[in-house]
C-alpha positions in Angstrom: -11.0 8.4 17.5 -13.2 5.4 18.3 -14.5 3.5 15.3 -18.3 2.9 15.6 -18.8 0.6 12.6 -18.0 -3.1 12.4 -14.9 -3.7 10.2 -13.5 -6.8 8.6 -9.9 -6.6 7.5 -8.5 -9.1 4.9 -4.9 -10.0 4.4 -4.3 -10.3 8.1 -0.6 -11.3 7.8 0.4 -8.1 5.9 2.2 -5.1 7.2 -0.7 -2.6 6.6 -3.3 -4.9 8.1 -1.4 -5.1 11.4 -1.5 -1.3 11.8 -5.2 -1.2 10.6 -5.9 -3.7 13.4 -4.5 -1.3 16.0 -6.4 1.7 14.5 -9.7 -0.2 14.3 -9.2 -1.7 17.8 -12.5 -2.8 19.2 -14.4 -6.0 19.9 -16.3 -5.9 16.6 -13.2 -5.8 14.4 -12.5 -9.0 12.5 -9.1 -9.8 11.0 -8.8 -12.7 8.5 -5.6 -13.9 7.0 -5.0 -16.1 3.9 -5.5 -19.2 6.0 -9.0 -18.1 7.2 -10.1 -16.3 4.1 -8.8 -16.8 0.5 -10.4 -13.8 -1.3 -9.8 -15.5 -4.7 -12.5 -18.1 -3.7 -16.0 -16.6 -4.1 -17.8 -19.0 -1.8 -15.3 -18.4 1.0 -15.8 -14.6 0.6 -19.6 -14.9 0.6 -19.6 -17.2 3.7 -17.3 -14.9 5.6 -19.4 -11.7 4.9 -22.7 -13.5 5.7 -21.2 -14.9 8.9 -19.5 -11.7 10.2 -21.9 -9.1 8.7 -19.4 -6.2 8.7 -20.4 -2.7 7.7 -17.0 -2.2 6.1 -14.5 -4.5 4.5 -10.9 -3.2 4.2 -9.1 -5.4 1.6 -5.4 -5.5 2.1 -5.0 -9.0 0.7 -3.0 -8.9 -2.5 -0.1 -10.5 -4.4 2.4 -7.7 -3.9 5.6 -9.2 -5.1 5.8 -7.1 -8.3 8.4 -9.3 -10.1 6.6 -12.6 -9.1 3.4 -11.2 -10.6 5.2 -10.7 -13.9 6.0 -14.4 -14.0 2.6 -15.6 -12.8 -0.2 -13.4 -14.3 -2.8 -16.0 -13.6 -2.3 -16.1 -9.8 -1.9 -12.3 -9.7 -5.2 -11.9 -11.4 -6.9 -14.4 -9.1 -5.9 -12.5 -6.0 -5.6 -8.8 -7.2 -8.5 -8.7 -9.7 -11.0 -11.5 -8.9 -10.5 -11.2 -5.1 -11.9 -7.6 -5.0 -14.7 -8.6 -7.4 -15.6 -11.5 -5.1 -15.7 -9.0 -2.1 -17.9 -6.6 -4.0 -20.3 -9.3 -5.1 -20.7 -10.6 -1.5 -20.9 -7.0 -0.2 -24.0 -6.4 -2.4 -25.8 -9.1 -0.4 -24.7 -7.8 3.0 -24.9 -4.1 2.5 -21.2 -3.8 3.2 -18.9 -1.0 2.0 -15.5 -2.0 0.5 -12.2 -0.3 1.0 -9.8 -1.5 -1.7 -6.0 -0.8 -1.2 -4.3 0.0 -4.5 -1.0 1.3 -5.7 1.0 3.9 -7.6 1.7 1.1 -10.2 -1.6 1.9 -11.9 0.3 4.8 -13.5 3.0 4.6 -16.1 5.3 7.0 -14.3 5.9 9.3 -17.3 3.9 12.4 -16.1 6.0 15.5 -15.4 4.2 16.3 -12.1 2.7 14.5 -9.2 -0.3 12.3 -10.1 -3.7 13.3 -8.9 -6.6 10.9 -8.4 -8.3 11.7 -11.8 -5.2 11.3 -13.9 -5.3 8.6 -16.6 -4.1 5.2 -15.5 -1.7 3.2 -17.7 -0.1 0.3 -15.8 3.1 -1.2 -17.3 3.3 -4.3 -15.2 1.1 -7.3 -14.4 1.0 -6.2 -10.8 -0.2 -2.7 -11.9 -2.7 -4.1 -14.4 -4.3 -6.5 -11.9 -4.5 -3.9 -9.2 -6.2 -1.5 -11.6 -8.7 -4.3 -12.4 -9.3 -4.5 -8.7 -10.1 -0.8 -8.6 -12.5 -0.9 -11.5 -14.8 -3.5 -9.9 -15.5 -1.1 -7.0 -19.0 0.5 -6.8 -19.8 4.2 -6.4 -20.1 3.8 -2.6 -16.8 2.0 -2.2 -13.4 3.5 -1.4 -10.1 3.1 -3.3 -6.9 4.0 -1.4 -3.8 4.3 -3.6 -0.6 4.4 -1.6 3.1 3.9 -2.5 6.4 2.6 -1.1 4.9 1.2 2.0 7.1 0.6 5.1 6.3 -0.2 8.7 7.1 -2.1 11.8 5.4 -5.3 10.6 6.1 -7.5 7.7 9.0 -7.2 5.2 9.7 -4.0 3.4 12.6 -1.9 1.9 13.2 0.0 5.1 14.0 -3.2 7.0 16.2 -4.3 4.1 18.2 -1.0 4.3 18.6 -1.2 8.1 19.7 -4.9 7.9 22.3 -4.2 5.2 23.6 -1.2 7.2 24.0 -3.2 10.4 25.9 -5.8 8.5 28.1 -3.1 7.0 27.2 -4.3 3.5 27.5 -1.9 0.5 24.3 -1.2 -1.2 23.1 0.4 -4.4 19.8 2.2 -5.0 18.3 3.9 -8.0 18.2 7.6 -8.2 15.8 7.8 -11.2 12.7 6.5 -9.5 10.9 9.1 -7.4 8.1 8.6 -5.0 6.6 9.2 -1.6 7.7 6.7 1.1 4.5 5.9 3.1 4.4 4.5 6.6 1.7 2.0 7.4 0.7 3.6 10.7 0.2 7.0 9.1 -1.8 5.4 6.2 -3.9 3.4 8.6 -4.8 6.5 10.6 -6.0 8.3 7.4 -8.0 5.3 6.3 -9.8 5.3 9.6 -10.7 9.0 9.1 -12.0 8.3 5.6 -14.1 5.3 6.9 -15.6 7.5 9.6 -16.5 10.1 7.1 -18.1 7.4 4.9 -15.9 8.7 2.0 -16.1 7.1 -1.4 -14.2 7.2 -4.6 -10.4 7.3 -5.1 -8.0 8.8 -2.6 -4.2 9.0 -2.7 -2.9 8.4 0.8 0.9 8.7 1.2 3.4 10.5 3.4 4.7 13.7 1.9 8.2 14.5 0.6 9.2 13.2 -2.9 12.5 11.4 -2.9 14.4 8.8 -4.9 15.2 5.4 -3.5 18.8 6.4 -3.3 18.0 9.6 -1.3 15.7 7.5 1.0 18.4 5.0 1.7 20.8 7.9 2.5 18.3 9.4 4.9 18.0 6.1 6.7 21.8 5.7 7.0 22.1 9.2 8.3 19.6 8.5 11.1 21.5 5.4 12.0 24.8 7.3 12.1 26.2 5.3 9.3 28.6 6.6 6.6 26.7 7.9 3.5 29.1 6.2 1.2 27.7 2.8 2.2 25.1 3.4 -0.5 25.8 4.3 -4.1 23.6 5.8 -6.7 22.7 3.8 -9.9 20.2 4.1 -12.6 17.4 1.7 -13.3 19.2 0.5 -16.5 22.2 -0.4 -14.3 20.3 -2.8 -12.1 22.0 -6.2 -12.2 20.2 -8.4 -12.7 17.4 -6.3 -14.3 14.1 -6.5 -12.6 11.4 -8.5 -14.6 8.6 -5.9 -13.9 9.0 -2.3 -15.0 8.8 0.4 -12.3 7.2 3.8 -12.7 9.9 6.5 -12.8 7.5 9.0 -11.2 5.5 7.5 -8.4 4.7 10.7 -6.6 1.0 10.7 -5.7 -0.5 14.1 -4.7 -3.1 13.7 -1.9 -5.5 16.1 -3.6 -8.8 14.3 -2.8 -7.8 14.3 0.9 -7.3 18.0 0.9 -10.6 18.5 -1.0 -12.3 16.5 1.8 -10.9 18.8 4.4 -8.4 16.2 5.8 -4.8 16.7 6.5 -2.6 14.3 4.5 0.0 12.1 6.4 3.1 14.1 7.4 6.4 14.4 5.6 8.1 11.0 5.7 11.1 12.6 7.5 8.8 13.3 10.5 7.8 9.7 11.0 11.1 8.0 9.9 13.3 8.7 12.9 10.9 7.0 15.4 10.4 4.1 13.0 14.2 3.6 12.4 14.8 3.7 16.2 12.1 1.1 16.8 13.4 -1.2 14.1 17.0 -0.9 15.2 16.1 -2.0 18.7 
C-alpha cells in the first residue's frame, strides 16, 4: 500500500524507525535522528515541523534503556515525557497528527488476563511512568501505539543477544515468570501504516500474537537454530543476579482489541515471523 501523506519519523537510529522508513518509502518521507532533531528541545521541534510541514509525525524517539531510566529520571522525563509534549505543541501550529509509540510498561503486570487498551494504567518504573506521561499529552486526533518486546533486523534487541550467545555456545538463563508478546518491528510497522492510512486515533495495542515467557522465547530461538535446548535454563525474576534496577511487569500480554474493532488483522503469531528473522540474523 502506498502512503499518500507526508510523514516525518523521529528517532531515526532506532530499530522500529528503520522498518517504518521502509514501509513509508516515498520521496516525501523525512527521517530525523537524535543528531538532526532532539525532541526534548522545543525550539528544534517547532523548527523541524515548520520546515518539513509533515501531515503525520511518528515519534519513535525515546530513552528505552529501562534500567538506565531508573537511575536518571530527569533525562528519561526530558525525552519520554517532554519530547512528545513538544511535538504536540508544534503539531498544533502545523496541523500535524502525532503517532506516539508507547509500551506495555504503562501497566503494573498484575492483571490475570491480557491487557486491553482501556485497562487502568499503573506503571511501576521510571520508564513506564515517563512513557505514560508521553501518552497523556496526546490530543484526541492523535494515535498511541503500545507495543511490547520489540525485536527486528536493525538495532540492538534481545533476539540478537540470544543468537549471539547461542553462536558462542554460552549458557544463558531467562525468566519464566514474565509473560508477553514478542513483537517484530516489520510487522508492527506494517500495522502502523494501516492505522495512519485509516486516520485512526486513540490507543491501539500492536503486537505479534502468542503469549510466551522469556525462557520459552529463548528456547524457541535455539530450536530454530538447531541448538540444544539445555543451553538455556529457567529462572525466576527473584533469582536474577544481579537484580535489575527497574521492576518488570509479570504480565505484559497486550490484547489487540482496538485493531479488531477497527476491522484490521493484528500482526501474526510470533512463531510465523521468527524463523525468517532468525535465518536473516544468523547470516
